[in-house]
N, C-alpha and C positions, 0 to 999 in steps of 0.2 A: 741384119740376118747373119747367121754363121754359115761359113762355107769351109769344107775340108780341102786342104791343099797338100798334094803329094810333093815330097822333097827328095832330091837325089844328090849323090856325091857329097861335095863340101857343104851344101845347104843342109842336108840331112845330118851331117856331123855337127855343124854349128848349132842346130836346133835341138840335137839330141833325140830326134825322132824322125821316122820316115813319113809322118803326116802330122799336120797341125790344123787347128781350127782358127779361122780369122773372122772377125766381125766386119762386115761390109755393109754399104748402103744398098738399096734396091737396085739402082742403076749405077754400076761402078765400071769405070774404064780401067784398063791395065795400068795406066799411069797412076791413077788413084789407088789401085790395089797395091802398087809398089810403096806408096806413101804409108798406107795402112800396115803393110807388112813390116816396114821399118819401125813404125810406132809400137806395134804390138809384140814384135819379136826383135828387141835390140841386138841380140846376138847375131842377127842376119844383116844388120845395117851396112856393113862394109861390102857385102857382095850383092845387095839388092839391085843397085844400078846396072850390074853386069849379068843378072840372071836372064836366061831365056825362058819366056813364059809360054806354056802350051795350054790352050783351051780346047777341050774335047779332042785331044791328040793332034792339034795343029798349032804350030808356032804362030804367034800373033804380035802385032805392033802395039805401041802404047795407047793408041787411040781406039783400040778395039773395045767394044762394050761387052762386059761379062754378064751372062744370064744367070739367074739364081740357081738353075739346075746344072750349070756347066761343071765339068770336071777340070780342075786347075792343077797344073804340075809346074814345078820350077827346077830348072837345070842350070848349074853353073856352066860357063863356056868351057869347052874342051880345048886343051892345048897339048902339044907333044910333038914328037918328031918321028 
């Protein structure tokens, strides 16, 4: 199935868009989502391991199961002083 993913900051810049479509399985964990994201969008490969993933506006861990109706957003970690 296809899911829309919102991208922010460097992820948006690397993908060249503020949202992308990703093909996922019916039952996908965040860890598997990361793998699929790297495969389907090679321009994001370098930052995928560092992305913060939010599902329905809540940050989640890699073992979290993504529902087909979920809103997915990816945020690069923030640094600064």
